[in-house]
Structure formats: structure tokens, C-alpha cells
C-alpha angles and dihedrals in degrees: 000000000000115000113254092237090059092046091051090047091054092048093051091048091047092053093044092050091048089056093044091235127153120229088251093054093049092045091054093045091050093042092241132131112260092231090052090052089049091055090048091052091050090055095245099116131074099211127213128235088255091059092046088052091050091053091048091054093043092053091039093232134117121267089246090056090047091053094044113141094005 
């Protein structure tokens, strides 16, 4: 079973690539530090609900859609 942090990392990367956004752009849009985003996308971070909500707002999707297939 793939660790949930890795699954979440893949989902964030997938959504970011679909939008054609750089890590820096997404980090700014989600009000996160770029290095923090980088560690999330590498599956090293266990993110909080606040961060999940920030990603949801940045991508303009619901939290349930953000967490789809995780």
C-alpha cells in the first residue's frame, strides 16, 4: 500500500501539471513557502487540514475533489 503522503504528493503534482503551474506559482497562490511545497510534492510532509484547505482554494476545487482517489 502506498503511503498517504506519497498519494497526496502525486495528486498535488497531477493537479499542478494539469494547470501548467510552476511550484513557485502554486506556492504563492496557496500562500505557502516554495520549499515547503517541494517537500510536500516529494512525499516528505504530513500536511495539516489548513494546508489541504489552502490547496483546495488555490485549485478552486472542493476538498473532496482534491482528495479524490487518495
